[in-house]
Steps between C-alpha positions, in 0.01 A plus 500: 500500500131464576348328802137403539305383803159339454218380719347154462185664369689689229667196348233232555327583166829418324526147641523233232271237649596239241849479652355505851286197420793332324696520826216306660499233231196619304506469123386807301182315405414450867525855634122550494411182684330521844829397663689777326234759582515397865879543496464842337252607769745389770777690323300823481413471869866446581600801290269715713665362813845576360429866428736701717721197576676479166764735363467507122774694322655539156814663364558613144794664327498615139852457368674646198560182305691356208534149364858389449495150359323280754557755778292795607664817627267646763619839623849370433451169683565193285205262521592174316225293341464159338398417143302205367742249357326176402473438123170620351312362203234772483725775369443713809801688645676402820374765741664695782328775699765742375349464152218729613727786609669756274861397425797691634624556144193715428637770728147568620403382850194290571319447832462182705315475829628300796249405768441308820190446714462340839233413756597456864263378769515653849255251652602178671423165336165349589452165670290409196720355221228569241490869587881521491509345154220728388694803622819388327333441165322836530817694582669340200216623279497843663868549414416428137188718521700793639742460209208500256362822646842664509575399141170648384599835654848476348367442149235771518675770702849449641661371180196607304557297187133393500315807633175411326487141622146419608503131588271343757657277764420169324688635197792601721515154653518343155777747413329685217714807572802611297831362623593217734601458864734199525554394860815350647481122508255480211587339162648805326695611810586173677812605693394582855840656571412809294307606810838625623513734200142609565593564863790716382261705287208521745635446854238238583530559875290812443196272485628238743639250248820317587683247285642162593846403378326339201301812409165379634281777641360527850210550569405210275204700365724716284552543128760688296590549137514730199248708306542532123286722280578387145174426314646174365627381839363160598558227752708194416693225674880493488490121518812282487835672459839360404826503688629775271222740602532400866869591498439824311217597734710421809772726361251782440352453850847498653436168674671159493349256251439253783289758683299583188433129451312505831287797398424360154482131585148461362602639162808279486312192619244533224775482244622163626154337489 
C-alpha cells in the first residue's frame, strides 16, 4: 500500500483545463477566448487562496493479478467486470478490461494497480456562490490531477514498467503513456458499486473517503479505479448489456439482480431505446 499527500502547488501543473472549462460550459474551441482567460485567472487566484486549506491525497496498491474469464483476481479478491455485448459489424472483438491482464491459466501472475484520490476542503463555504462553484470545480480537477501525478510516479518508479518515460504534461493529459487508468463510473467500468471492492483493497478511510450505500464517494471530489500496463490496453465503452450478462454479473458480484439493475440502469436503458 502506498499513500501520497500533495500540496496544491505540486498538482496544479497536472490540471486538465479542458475539463475544467467543460464544467463551466465552454466548448474546446472557446477555451482561449477573453471570457475563458478571465475564468482561468480567477481559478489560479483561487488556487493560491486554497493552498493550505485543501487535503489532497492518493492511495495506490499494486496487486498480484490474474484474469479469470471476465473477472480479475487481485491479491485473491474477485473483481468482476463487464464485457461489451452489442453486435458489431466492424470485426472488432467485444472487450472487457480483463482482456489486458495475463490469464489465470498461464500460471504466471500479472500486476494490476488499484487507486483512489481525494480532495477535502477545510475552509467554510463562501457567501459568494461564484467562488463556491469555482472551488468545487477546482477540487474536482485537483483530484484528477493528483491521480495523474501519482500514476506518473507509479509507471516510472513504483511499478516501474515505463522507467524511461519522458513525457511532458500535455502528453500526459492526452494519455500518450503506456497503459490505461479506467475510473469507476466511466464507460469501461460503469458499476459504481465496485467501489466497495476498492475499499476492501485500499481502506479508503485512510484518505478520508467514505462510501454511501450506493457506492458513491464522499468527499465528492474523489476518483477511484484501476491501472493496467498492457501496451495494447485501450479505453472503450461497455455500452448496452443484455439480461443474460446482467444476471451473470450479479451472480459474480454476489448481489441480487434487482440491486444490480439499479447500478447498471444506464446500460440497461440504452438497450431498450
